[in-house]
C-alpha positions in Angstrom: 86.1 56.3 10.9 85.5 55.2 14.5 81.9 56.3 14.1 81.7 54.3 10.9 83.0 51.1 12.6 80.6 51.6 15.5 77.6 52.1 13.2 78.7 48.9 11.3 78.8 46.9 14.5 75.2 48.1 15.3 74.0 47.1 11.8 73.3 50.7 10.7 73.1 50.9 6.9 75.1 53.8 5.5 77.6 54.8 2.8 80.5 57.3 3.2 82.3 59.1 0.4 85.3 61.4 1.0 86.9 63.4 -1.8 88.2 66.8 -2.8 87.8 68.8 -6.0 91.5 69.0 -7.0 95.0 68.8 -5.7 97.5 71.6 -5.7 101.2 72.3 -6.1 102.2 75.4 -4.2 100.2 78.4 -5.6 99.7 76.7 -9.0 96.7 74.6 -10.1 97.1 74.6 -13.9 100.0 72.2 -14.4 100.1 68.6 -15.4 101.9 67.7 -12.2 100.5 64.6 -10.3 100.0 66.7 -7.2 97.5 68.8 -9.1 95.8 66.0 -11.0 95.5 63.5 -8.1 92.7 63.8 -5.6 91.6 61.6 -2.7 88.6 59.4 -3.3 87.5 57.2 -0.4 84.3 55.1 -0.4 83.0 53.0 2.5 79.9 51.0 2.9 78.4 47.5 2.5 78.5 47.5 -1.3 82.1 48.8 -1.5 85.1 46.5 -1.8 87.2 46.7 1.4 90.8 47.8 1.0 90.5 48.2 -2.8 92.7 50.8 -4.6 91.6 52.2 -7.9 93.9 51.0 -10.7 93.3 53.6 -13.3 92.3 57.2 -13.7 88.9 58.5 -12.6 87.3 61.8 -13.6 85.5 64.2 -11.3 82.6 63.6 -13.7 82.4 60.0 -12.4 81.7 61.0 -8.8 78.0 61.8 -9.2 77.0 58.6 -11.1 79.0 56.6 -8.5 77.2 58.2 -5.6 73.9 57.7 -7.4 74.7 53.9 -7.6 75.5 53.9 -3.8 72.0 55.4 -3.3 70.4 52.9 -5.6 69.2 55.5 -8.1 69.9 55.8 -11.8 72.2 58.7 -12.9 70.6 61.5 -14.8 70.7 60.8 -18.5 72.6 64.1 -19.2 75.4 63.3 -16.7 78.7 62.7 -18.6 80.5 60.5 -16.1 80.5 56.8 -15.5 79.9 54.7 -12.5 83.2 53.6 -10.9 81.9 50.1 -10.9 85.2 48.3 -9.9 84.9 49.7 -6.4 81.7 47.7 -5.8 81.4 44.2 -4.4 80.1 41.9 -7.1 76.4 41.3 -6.4 74.3 38.5 -8.0 70.9 40.1 -7.2 69.4 42.9 -9.3 68.3 45.9 -7.3 65.5 48.1 -8.8 66.7 51.7 -9.2 64.8 54.9 -9.2 65.3 57.5 -12.0 66.2 61.1 -11.3 64.8 64.0 -13.2 
């Protein structure tokens, strides 16, 4: 994160997303235990709310549409997830988006 703070001070425009595919509980990954179902999801960048903690559940399917929004592109119409919109700073201007596919 030191590199991110340095880039921010220099005015470099970038976004950073850190996550994993799933948790784990010992040698088992097929239980309903929170250690298995909970993954880290960290987003950083100008459009991301600082210090915000997600209040509700998020699906792994939501990651790609959210990253697409960070990149100012529309998600592919066949993607099943949703944009995790509550992580973003409210913005009054409309940004044109490119369509994938």
